[in-house]
TORZADREN-275890 format. One line per field, with one value per residue (C-alpha): x, y, z; residue in three letters; residue number from 1. Coordinates in steps of 0.5 Angstrom, whole numbers, plus 500, padded with zeros to 3 digits. Example, Ala and Ser with C-alpha at 12.3 -4.5 7.8 and 13.67 -1.06 7.14 Angstrom:
2
px <- [525,527]
py <- [491,498]
pz <- [516,514]
r <- [ala,ser]
k <- [1,2]
END
This chain:
606
px <- [527,530,537,537,531,535,539,539,538,540,541,546,548,555,557,550,549,544,548,545,549,548,550,548,546,542,537,530,524,522,528,529,527,520,520,521,518,512,513,516,515,514,518,523,521,524,530,527,521,526,531,525,523,530,530,523,525,531,528,535,538,538,541,546,543,550,553,546,547,555,554,548,552,558,555,551,558,560,553,550,547,543,541,539,535,531,525,526,534,532,527,532,537,532,531,539,541,539,543,550,556,560,565,559,555,561,562,555,555,561,559,552,556,558,551,548,543,541,540,536,532,530,523,527,534,531,529,536,539,534,535,543,542,538,543,549,548,547,554,558,560,563,571,571,566,571,570,562,562,566,562,556,559,561,554,551,556,554,546,548,551,545,540,535,535,534,529,525,525,519,524,530,526,525,533,534,529,532,539,537,534,541,545,541,541,533,527,521,514,511,518,519,514,518,524,531,531,533,530,525,519,514,510,502,498,497,504,506,501,504,511,508,505,512,515,522,527,534,540,548,552,559,560,561,554,551,557,554,547,549,551,544,542,545,543,536,537,540,533,528,523,523,523,517,513,514,510,515,521,517,517,525,524,519,523,529,526,523,530,534,528,530,538,540,535,538,539,532,530,535,531,524,526,529,522,518,522,521,514,513,517,512,508,502,495,491,491,493,499,503,504,496,496,501,497,491,496,496,503,506,501,504,511,508,504,511,514,509,510,517,517,519,513,517,517,509,507,511,508,501,502,505,501,495,492,485,485,483,476,477,483,478,473,478,478,486,488,484,488,494,490,489,497,497,492,495,502,500,503,497,498,497,492,487,488,486,480,478,478,476,470,465,465,466,458,460,466,462,457,462,464,471,469,477,478,473,477,484,481,479,485,489,485,486,493,495,490,488,481,477,471,471,472,466,462,464,462,455,454,455,451,445,445,448,442,437,441,436,439,446,443,442,450,452,448,449,456,456,452,455,448,445,440,434,436,437,430,427,421,415,413,410,412,418,424,423,425,431,431,427,423,420,413,414,420,426,430,434,441,442,450,456,461,469,470,463,467,473,470,467,473,477,471,471,479,478,479,471,467,461,457,458,457,451,448,451,448,441,441,436,439,438,443,448,448,448,454,458,457,459,466,467,463,466,472,468,467,475,475,470,474,481,480,483,478,472,469,467,460,458,462,458,451,453,455,449,445,448,445,440,444,450,448,447,454,457,454,457,464,465,460,464,471,467,464,471,474,468,470,477,475,469,469,467,460,459,463,458,452,455,456,449,446,450,449,442,443,450,448,446,453,457,454,456,462,464,460,463,470,466,464,471,474,469,469,462,462,466,461,455,459,465,463,468,473,471,471,478,480,477,480,487,486,484,490,494,492,492,499,501,498,502,509,507,506,512]
py <- [440,445,445,453,454,454,460,462,470,473,479,481,488,490,497,499,497,492,487,482,475,470,463,457,452,446,447,444,447,450,454,461,463,461,468,471,466,465,458,452,450,457,461,466,473,478,481,488,485,481,487,491,485,485,493,493,488,492,499,502,503,501,495,497,495,494,490,485,485,483,478,474,475,472,466,465,466,458,456,461,456,451,457,461,454,454,458,461,462,465,470,472,473,477,482,483,484,491,493,489,492,491,486,482,482,479,474,472,472,468,461,462,462,455,453,458,453,450,457,460,455,454,458,460,461,465,471,471,472,477,481,481,483,489,491,491,497,501,499,499,507,505,504,497,495,492,485,486,488,482,477,481,480,473,471,475,471,465,466,469,462,458,463,459,454,460,463,457,456,459,461,463,467,472,472,473,479,482,481,485,491,491,491,496,501,501,498,497,495,493,492,500,501,496,501,499,494,497,504,503,499,496,502,501,499,507,509,503,505,512,509,505,511,515,511,507,508,509,508,509,502,501,501,494,492,495,492,485,487,487,480,478,480,475,470,472,472,465,462,467,462,459,466,468,462,460,462,463,465,470,474,475,477,483,485,486,490,495,495,496,501,505,505,502,504,502,495,495,496,490,485,488,486,479,478,481,477,470,471,474,468,462,459,464,463,464,471,473,475,470,475,475,468,469,475,470,466,469,468,471,477,479,479,483,488,490,490,495,499,500,501,508,511,509,502,502,505,499,494,497,497,490,486,490,494,491,486,491,489,482,483,487,482,477,475,475,480,486,487,487,492,496,497,499,504,507,507,510,517,522,520,512,514,517,511,506,510,510,503,501,506,503,497,500,498,490,491,494,488,483,486,489,496,497,498,504,506,506,510,515,515,516,521,525,524,526,531,529,526,528,530,524,519,522,522,514,513,516,512,506,508,510,517,521,522,525,530,531,524,527,530,523,520,521,515,511,511,510,504,502,501,503,508,503,499,504,507,500,503,498,494,498,505,509,511,515,522,524,527,533,532,526,527,521,521,518,511,511,510,503,502,505,500,501,502,507,511,511,514,520,521,521,526,531,532,533,540,541,537,541,535,531,537,538,531,531,537,535,528,528,529,522,520,525,522,515,517,520,514,509,506,507,513,517,518,522,528,528,529,534,538,537,538,544,544,544,552,554,555,548,545,549,547,540,540,544,538,535,541,538,531,533,528,522,524,525,518,514,511,514,520,523,523,526,531,532,534,539,542,543,547,551,558,561,562,555,552,556,553,546,547,550,544,539,542,540,533,533,528,523,525,524,517,515,511,516,522,523,525,530,533,534,536,541,543,544,545,551,553,553,556,560,562,568,564,558,564,566,559,557,563,562,555,557,562,557,552,557,559,552,551,557,554,547,551,555]
pz <- [547,542,544,543,547,554,553,560,562,569,572,577,581,580,583,583,576,573,568,564,563,558,558,553,558,558,563,564,561,567,569,571,564,566,569,562,557,561,563,560,553,551,546,549,548,544,546,547,551,555,556,558,563,566,567,570,575,578,579,581,575,567,564,559,552,549,554,553,545,546,551,547,540,543,546,539,535,536,534,529,524,529,533,526,525,531,532,538,537,530,533,538,533,529,535,536,529,529,534,532,530,524,527,531,524,520,526,525,517,516,519,515,508,508,509,505,502,508,512,506,505,512,514,520,517,512,516,520,513,511,518,517,510,512,517,513,509,516,518,511,512,519,519,521,515,510,512,512,505,503,506,503,496,498,500,493,489,492,491,484,482,484,483,480,486,491,487,486,494,498,503,500,495,500,501,494,494,500,497,490,494,498,492,489,495,495,498,493,493,499,502,502,507,512,512,514,520,527,525,531,533,528,525,526,519,518,518,514,509,509,508,502,499,499,495,495,501,498,502,500,498,496,488,488,490,483,480,483,481,474,474,476,470,466,471,470,462,462,465,463,462,469,472,468,469,476,481,487,482,478,485,484,477,479,485,480,475,480,483,476,474,480,480,473,468,462,465,467,459,457,462,460,453,455,458,452,447,450,451,444,441,443,439,437,437,430,429,436,439,443,448,450,451,457,459,461,466,473,474,467,468,474,471,465,470,473,466,464,470,469,462,458,454,448,450,452,445,441,446,444,437,436,441,444,439,437,443,448,449,449,455,459,459,461,469,469,463,465,471,466,462,468,468,461,462,468,465,458,456,453,446,447,452,447,443,448,450,443,442,449,450,445,449,456,458,456,461,466,466,466,473,471,474,475,468,468,474,471,465,469,473,467,464,471,471,464,464,457,454,460,457,452,458,462,455,454,462,462,455,459,464,459,462,457,452,453,457,462,465,466,473,475,474,481,484,478,478,486,486,479,476,469,469,468,473,478,477,475,471,471,465,459,463,460,465,470,469,474,481,482,475,479,481,487,491,487,489,495,494,498,497,495,491,492,484,484,489,486,479,483,486,479,476,482,480,473,470,469,475,474,471,478,482,479,480,487,489,486,491,497,504,506,500,501,508,506,501,507,512,507,508,500,499,505,501,495,500,501,494,494,499,497,489,487,481,485,486,493,491,488,494,499,495,496,503,505,503,510,514,519,519,523,529,524,521,528,531,525,524,517,517,523,519,514,519,522,514,513,520,519,512,515,516,523,521,518,525,529,525,525,533,534,531,535,542,541,542,546,551,545,542,549,550,543,541,536,538,544,540,536,543,545,538,537,544,544,552,551,545,550,556,554,547,546,548,543,538,539,539,532,529,532,529,522,522,524,518,513,515,515,508,505,508,505,498,498]
r <- [met,ser,pro,phe,ser,glu,ile,phe,tyr,tyr,thr,his,asn,val,thr,gly,cys,thr,val,leu,tyr,val,ser,his,cys,val,leu,pro,ser,arg,ser,val,cys,his,gln,tyr,ala,gly,gly,gly,gly,arg,arg,ile,leu,gly,ala,arg,arg,leu,leu,gly,ser,ala,gln,arg,ser,thr,ser,his,cys,val,leu,pro,pro,gly,leu,phe,val,thr,asn,val,leu,glu,glu,ala,val,gly,ser,val,leu,pro,leu,ala,leu,asp,pro,ser,gly,ser,leu,leu,leu,gln,ala,leu,leu,pro,glu,ala,ser,pro,ala,gln,leu,ala,lys,leu,leu,arg,pro,leu,leu,pro,ala,leu,cys,gln,ala,ala,cys,his,pro,cys,gly,ala,his,val,leu,glu,ala,ala,leu,leu,arg,ala,pro,gln,leu,leu,gly,glu,glu,asp,ala,gly,thr,leu,glu,glu,leu,val,leu,gln,leu,gly,gln,ala,val,arg,glu,glu,leu,arg,ala,phe,ala,arg,asp,pro,his,ala,ser,phe,val,val,arg,thr,leu,leu,gln,val,leu,gly,gly,val,arg,val,gly,ser,asp,ala,ala,arg,gly,leu,ser,gly,thr,gly,pro,pro,ala,pro,arg,lys,lys,arg,ala,glu,ala,lys,ser,glu,gly,pro,val,glu,phe,glu,val,pro,asp,ser,phe,pro,ala,leu,leu,arg,glu,phe,ile,ala,ala,phe,gln,glu,asn,ile,ala,glu,phe,ile,thr,his,arg,val,ala,ser,leu,cys,leu,gln,val,ala,leu,glu,val,leu,his,arg,lys,leu,pro,glu,ala,cys,ala,glu,leu,cys,ser,ser,val,ile,gly,tyr,leu,ser,ser,arg,asn,pro,ala,ala,gly,cys,ser,pro,leu,leu,val,phe,leu,lys,asp,pro,val,cys,ser,arg,val,leu,asp,lys,val,leu,glu,val,ser,glu,pro,arg,ala,leu,arg,leu,leu,tyr,arg,gln,his,phe,arg,gly,gln,leu,arg,ala,leu,ala,gly,his,gly,val,ala,asn,phe,thr,leu,gln,arg,leu,ile,gly,ala,ala,pro,pro,lys,leu,leu,gly,lys,val,leu,ala,glu,leu,gly,pro,gly,leu,glu,glu,val,leu,ala,gln,gly,his,ala,gly,val,ala,thr,ala,leu,leu,gly,ala,cys,arg,arg,cys,gly,ala,gly,gln,gln,glu,ala,leu,gln,val,leu,met,glu,ala,phe,his,cys,trp,glu,pro,pro,ala,arg,arg,ala,ala,cys,ala,pro,leu,phe,ala,ser,leu,leu,pro,tyr,glu,val,tyr,tyr,ala,pro,gly,glu,gly,gln,glu,ala,gln,pro,pro,leu,glu,glu,gln,pro,asp,ser,pro,pro,thr,leu,ala,ser,val,ser,leu,his,gly,ser,leu,leu,leu,gln,his,leu,leu,his,phe,ala,asp,pro,ser,pro,val,leu,arg,ser,leu,ala,ala,leu,pro,pro,his,asp,leu,val,thr,leu,ala,cys,ser,pro,ala,gly,ser,his,val,tyr,asp,ala,leu,leu,ala,ser,pro,ser,val,pro,arg,lys,pro,arg,arg,lys,val,leu,arg,gly,leu,gln,gly,his,tyr,val,ser,leu,ala,cys,asn,lys,his,gly,ser,arg,val,leu,asp,ala,ile,trp,ser,arg,ala,thr,leu,pro,ala,lys,arg,gln,ile,ala,gln,glu,leu,val,glu,gln,glu,gln,gln,leu,arg,asn,asp,pro,phe,gly,his,his,val,val,arg,asn,phe,ala,leu,thr,his,phe,leu,lys,arg,arg,arg,asp,trp,asp,arg,his,gln,glu,ala,glu,thr,lys,arg,arg,glu,leu,phe,ala,glu,ile,leu,glu,asp]
k <- [1,2,3,4,5,6,7,8,9,10,11,12,13,14,15,16,17,18,19,20,21,22,23,24,25,26,27,28,29,30,31,32,33,34,35,36,37,38,39,40,41,42,43,44,45,46,47,48,49,50,51,52,53,54,55,56,57,58,59,60,61,62,63,64,65,66,67,68,69,70,71,72,73,74,75,76,77,78,79,80,81,82,83,84,85,86,87,88,89,90,91,92,93,94,95,96,97,98,99,100,101,102,103,104,105,106,107,108,109,110,111,112,113,114,115,116,117,118,119,120,121,122,123,124,125,126,127,128,129,130,131,132,133,134,135,136,137,138,139,140,141,142,143,144,145,146,147,148,149,150,151,152,153,154,155,156,157,158,159,160,161,162,163,164,165,166,167,168,169,170,171,172,173,174,175,176,177,178,179,180,181,182,183,184,185,186,187,188,189,190,191,192,193,194,195,196,197,198,199,200,201,202,203,204,205,206,207,208,209,210,211,212,213,214,215,216,217,218,219,220,221,222,223,224,225,226,227,228,229,230,231,232,233,234,235,236,237,238,239,240,241,242,243,244,245,246,247,248,249,250,251,252,253,254,255,256,257,258,259,260,261,262,263,264,265,266,267,268,269,270,271,272,273,274,275,276,277,278,279,280,281,282,283,284,285,286,287,288,289,290,291,292,293,294,295,296,297,298,299,300,301,302,303,304,305,306,307,308,309,310,311,312,313,314,315,316,317,318,319,320,321,322,323,324,325,326,327,328,329,330,331,332,333,334,335,336,337,338,339,340,341,342,343,344,345,346,347,348,349,350,351,352,353,354,355,356,357,358,359,360,361,362,363,364,365,366,367,368,369,370,371,372,373,374,375,376,377,378,379,380,381,382,383,384,385,386,387,388,389,390,391,392,393,394,395,396,397,398,399,400,401,402,403,404,405,406,407,408,409,410,411,412,413,414,415,416,417,418,419,420,421,422,423,424,425,426,427,428,429,430,431,432,433,434,435,436,437,438,439,440,441,442,443,444,445,446,447,448,449,450,451,452,453,454,455,456,457,458,459,460,461,462,463,464,465,466,467,468,469,470,471,472,473,474,475,476,477,478,479,480,481,482,483,484,485,486,487,488,489,490,491,492,493,494,495,496,497,498,499,500,501,502,503,504,505,506,507,508,509,510,511,512,513,514,515,516,517,518,519,520,521,522,523,524,525,526,527,528,529,530,531,532,533,534,535,536,537,538,539,540,541,542,543,544,545,546,547,548,549,550,551,552,553,554,555,556,557,558,559,560,561,562,563,564,565,566,567,568,569,570,571,572,573,574,575,576,577,578,579,580,581,582,583,584,585,586,587,588,589,590,591,592,593,594,595,596,597,598,599,600,601,602,603,604,605,606]
END
C-alpha cells in the first residue's frame, strides 16, 4: 500500500460552517476515503472533485476552499518529496498547486531542490514540478513573492548546470521545457493552448485548438528570469551535437529556439547559427551539402524545421543559397526531408518563394506521384500568404494534373485537385480512345467525384483565396449537383465551402452560381454531419429571399429532418416550425438576425 494514498479527509460542522480537515494517517485501504475515492485500492480523486463531493454532502453551507488548500498543503510540507513521487499524492498536489499562495508554493518547492534530479526524472514528480513552475509567474507580482523568485532561480541554475542530463531524460525534459517558457515569460507551440495553470477547468478540444491558433501566451516575469535564460544559450552550445541528434533533448532545443525568438531575437539568431554551423561542419557527401544529410534524419529534421520557422528572411536566403539551391526536387521526393522543405516554403519571403517555385515547379508532377502532396499545398499556401507568384503556381499545378493544355481541360481542374488525380486517371479513357472532354462537353455523364482528399481540399481552399480565383470558380460551377453534394458532405471537402463563403476575392455572382447547384439537395445536406455544417454556413450568409427558398425546400421533409440526428438541429436552428405557422414573425426574426450580424461585422472591421 502506498504510504501517501491514505490521506484522510473528513468534514465537521462548526457554527454552521462545514470545515474539511486533512490528516496524514495510516489507514486501511477500506477507510473513510471509500466514500470519496470509490473504494479501497483506487486513487484518491482530484482535490476539486473531492471538494465538490464534500460540499454536496452538506447542503447547508459551502466549504471554504482556502481552508481546504491550507490544511492539505500544511500536511504535505513535511513529506513533499515522497508525496510528489506517489501517483495519488502527485495528482493531489497538481490539483492544489494552482490555488497555492506564494508562501505555500515556496514551502513546497524548497524541499524538492536538494532532490531535484530524483523528482524531475520521476514520472510523477516531474508533473508536480511543472505545476509549481507554471503557478510561480502568477504569484511573483505579489508582495511576499521574493523567496519564491529566489527558489525558481535556484531551480533554474541547478537545471542549467546539469542541462544535458535533464534534457535527455524523458520526464525531466518536460520540466526543462516548462522552465524555459517560464523564464522567457511566454508559452509557445503546443503548450500555448494549455494556458497558465489555475486559470480555469481544462478546456475542451475545440477551445484548445482555438487557443493554439491564437499564438503564444505571454506573461510578466522579473528581469532576473531573462538573464538566466541567456545563460542557457551557452549550455546548449556546449553540447550542441547532443541537442540536435538526441530524440528527447532535441525537443528542449526546439522550445528554447521558439522562446528566444519571441523574447530575445538576437540570442535566437545566435543559437540558430550554432545549429547551422555544427551541421554544416560535418563530413559532406560528394557534391552535396552536409546539411542535406541531416534533413533526411527524423530527429535532426525537426530541429531544422524550428530553425527555419524562427529565422529571419535574410538568414533564409543565405540558407537557400548555400545549402538548398539545386536540391529542392530531391528533397521534395524524400519521405522525411519533404516536411522540412515545406517549412522552408512556408517561411520564404516573396523573392525567395519565386526562386523556389521556379526550381520546384517543373518537378511537381513527380512529387505528387510520390504521395508528397503537402509540398504542393505548402507552395499554394505561401503564394496565398505573400500574394506573389499566384498565376505561376496555378499554371504549374494545372500542368502537374494535365489540365493546362488544351485550355478546354481547365474547366475540369476542381474535381482533379479535390481527388488528387491527373486528368487521364480521373476520366479513365479506354484503350485506343482519346481522353474525354471535360464536363459539359461530354456526351455521356462525367465521372462521379468519389472522394475528397485532405490535401486536395487544402489546394482548393488556397486557390479560392487567391487574388483571381476565377478558374476554380468556373470549374466548381460546372460540377454536377451530386458532386457538389459529395464535396459538401466530405469531412475535408466541406471546408472548401468555408473558403468559398469567406474569401474576400470571390465575387458574389460566381459564389451564388456555385451554391445554386445545391438547390434540391438541402435535405441531403441537413441529414449529414458535415453537410449540415455547410448548410449552416450558407444560411448565416444568405439573404432573406434565399433563406425563404431554403426553408421552403426543407419544410417539405420536416418529419424526416426531425427524425434525423443532424436534421433535427437544422429544424431548430432555422425555426422551420415558425416558418410554417408564423411566417411574419419568422421574417422579422431573420431580418433582425441579418442586421445584428452586419452590425457585428462592422464593429470587427473597425
